[in-house]
C-alpha positions in Angstrom: 108.7 91.7 127.5 108.0 91.1 123.7 104.7 91.0 124.2 104.0 94.7 126.0 106.0 95.8 122.9 103.1 94.2 120.6 100.5 96.1 123.0 102.1 99.2 122.3 102.1 98.5 118.8 98.5 97.2 118.4 97.9 101.0 120.4 98.9 103.1 117.9 97.2 101.4 115.2 94.7 103.2 117.0 95.9 106.5 117.0 97.1 106.4 114.1 93.3 106.8 112.4 92.4 108.5 114.7 95.3 111.5 114.5 96.2 111.2 117.6 99.7 109.9 116.4 101.8 111.6 113.5 102.9 109.2 110.7 106.7 109.5 111.1 106.0 108.8 114.7 104.0 105.7 114.5 106.4 104.3 111.7 109.7 104.9 114.6 107.6 103.5 116.9 107.5 100.2 115.0 110.7 100.6 113.8 112.4 100.8 117.5 111.2 97.4 118.4 114.2 95.8 118.2 113.7 93.6 121.5 110.6 92.1 119.7 111.7 92.1 115.8 115.2 89.6 116.8 113.0 87.1 118.6 110.8 86.8 115.3 112.1 85.0 112.5 114.1 87.5 109.7 110.6 87.9 107.3 109.1 89.4 109.9 110.8 92.2 109.8 111.0 92.5 106.4 106.8 92.4 105.8 107.0 95.3 108.7 109.6 97.3 106.9 107.6 96.7 103.2 103.8 97.9 105.0 106.1 100.2 106.1 106.9 102.0 103.0 104.1 102.1 101.6 102.0 103.7 103.9 104.6 106.2 104.1 104.7 106.2 100.5 100.6 106.5 100.3 101.0 109.4 102.8 102.5 111.2 100.0 99.5 111.2 97.7 95.6 111.4 97.9 94.2 108.5 98.5 92.2 108.7 95.2 95.8 109.1 93.4 97.4 106.1 95.4 97.7 102.5 95.0 98.0 101.7 98.9 95.1 102.5 101.3 95.9 103.6 104.7 93.4 101.6 105.7 94.3 98.2 103.9 97.7 98.5 105.0 97.2 99.2 109.0 94.6 95.9 108.6 97.7 94.3 106.9 100.0 95.1 110.2 97.1 94.0 112.6 97.3 90.7 111.3 101.1 91.1 111.1 100.6 91.7 114.6 98.5 88.4 115.2 100.9 86.2 113.5 104.1 88.1 115.3 101.9 87.1 118.7 101.0 83.6 117.6 104.8 83.3 116.6 106.3 84.7 120.0 103.7 82.1 121.7 105.3 79.2 119.2 102.6 78.7 117.3 103.3 80.2 113.9 107.3 79.3 112.7 
């Protein structure tokens, strides 16, 4: 079940840059993954929330005037997903 949640989150990472999902729906989808988040160490929730907040903050400004690049934040969320997958498999704590 949690692995399916990871795949859904990975899908949203592809949808957001293509504007197939709105930023608020993207963030809501990520934040609603309680089953997944409860199976991960607490720091995963903290890191995810920090990245989502930066993404939301960055959307209020033009790319040039904000220190948060959407592309970089999405890359960081992809790394988060990889690490979460490894943690779910028992490879990383």
